[in-house]
C-alpha positions, 0 to 999 in steps of 0.5 A: 829846534826851538826858536824864540821870536823876539817882540817887535819894537813898540810903535811909539818909540822908534820909526827907524826900528819899525821901518827896518823890521818891515824891510828885513821882514820883506814887507816892502818889495825890493826897489819899491820906493818909500815916499816921505808924504805917505810915511809922515801920514802913516806914522802921524809925524812931520817930515823931519823924523821920516827924513831922519829915519830914511837917512839912517837906513841909507847909512845902514844899506837898506835903502838907496837914494837917487835924485828925482826917485827918492828912497828905494828898498834894498833886498836883504839877501843872505849875501847882503848880511854875509858881507856885513857880518864878515866885516864885523868879524874883522873889526870885532877881533881887532877891537878885542885884541886892543881891549885885552892889551888895555883893560884894567881890573875895574874894567874887567869887573864891569864886564863880568857884571854884564855877563852875569846879567846875560847869563840871567837873561839866558837862564830865563829864556828872555831873548830880548833881555839876552840881546841887550846884555850881549850888546852891552858886553860888546859895547863895553869892550869896544870902549875899552879898546878905544878906537873911535872909528872901529866903534862907529862901524860896529854901532852902525849895523847893530840894530840891523843885526838885532832886527834880523834875529828878531825876524828870523828867530833867536835859537834857545841853543845859542844861549849856552854857546854865548855864555861859554864864548864870553867866559872864555873871552873874559879869561883871556882878558884876565890873562892879557892874552890879546891873540887869544881874545882876538881869535876867540872874538872871531870864532864867536862872530863866525858862529853867529854868522853861520847860524843867522845865515842858515836861518835866513836860507831856511825861511827863504827856502820855505817861502819859496816853496810856498809860492811855488805851491800856490802857483801850481795850484792856481795853474 
């Protein structure tokens, strides 16, 4: 099955993204400490942006902070990711239902324009552009829903989910499924079918969860086999 590896974020743009990618990719051992002084030297910045990056990653659940021990890395397991995605599925279905109840013709037209951009990126097999358009599509739905707390919860883990797709690969085959899901959601919005829109959203999120967790388990299994083989050879 063909996968697309996404480009990592440019070094000069976001320290938080780089640290997040490193945690997701296993570059930091679970429970290893992230020292502000060392990171500030590594990135050539003051302590302030490092503290802000660590604070953001703690809110995403990727770090734990304890007095006198500083920030320590949390292992990103399939179980950890499943908990986040389960919560997102519930909230996205709720937000989509509200959006279907409130949407105006102008807002529907805006969603359709975003969907055209997604389909164009999918046609070119440009995963980064497709993920950006997908993000815009769902942010627009959340804005229509008009529930601030729901939007905050969904926004909090968006970059983490993007980092996971970047680290584990985005399937070309998923483009067609997302296009079909979005088109069905747009049809439900046009009919103000709140129940249908919520059900479609939940199914959409569940499929994404299943694919991502399968990729994680597949890669973790391959890494485990490689480590076991190396140990046998050195024995």
